[in-house]
N, C-alpha and C positions, 0 to 999 in steps of 0.2 A: 535334145542334148547336142552339144557341139563336139563332134568326134575329133576335130582338129585340135581341141584343147588338150587332148590326151597325147602328150609329147613323150616319146620314148626313143632313145637313140638307135635302137635296133629295129624299130617298127616304122613302116611307111604306109600311108594311105594315098593312093593315086587312082583316080577314076579310070585310067588307061591300063591298070594292072589288076587282074582278077576281079573286074567289075567294081573296083573301089574297096574291096575287102581289105582289112589290115593284113599286111604281109611282112615277113622278115625282109629288111632292106636288101636290095640287090637280088632278090629271089622272087619266085611266084608261089612260095610256100606260105599259106595263110596261117594266121594265129589259130583259127578254128581247127585246121588240120592238125596242128601240133597238140592242141588241147584234146582233141578226140583221141589221138594216139596215147596221150597220158591217161585219159579217162578209161581207155581200153586196157590199161594195165602195162603199157610199154614203159620200160625204164629209159632214162635219158640216154644211157649208153646204146640202147637198141635204136633209138631215134637217130642218134649220131651215126650209127652204122648205115642206116637207110639214107641219110642225108649228110655225107661226110664233109660237105662245105659249111655246115652249120657248126656253131659252138654251143657249149652249155649256156653261155650268157644269152644267146638267141632264144633258147627255150625258156629260160627264166624270164626274159623280157616279154615273151608271149604270155606267160602266166601273169606277170605284173600288169600288162596292158589289160588283160581280161578282168583282173581284180579292180583296176581303176575304172574301167568301163562300167562294171556292175555297181561300184560305189556311187556312180552318178545316176544310176537308174532309180526311178521311183518304184517302191515296192508295190506289187499288185495285191499284196496281202494286208496293206495298211488299212486299219480299221476293220478288218475281218474279225468276226466273232470266233472265239475259241469254242471248240466242242468238247 
């Protein structure tokens, strides 16, 4: 999959920043980090308190980026039999 094809105005992928992981532009905060906070039950307001330089749109962009990334992945369950 071509990760560069995933274009989001708030997300950047640069091999010199965080080993090329997708980050919020102008930061070293990875998409993964934000998603883990959300998955852990943090509210957007809590994340913004931890990272006051972020905006709600940055967090929404991280979620949208992850959704687009997953939409391009091939399912490992394709063809699996149901039990």
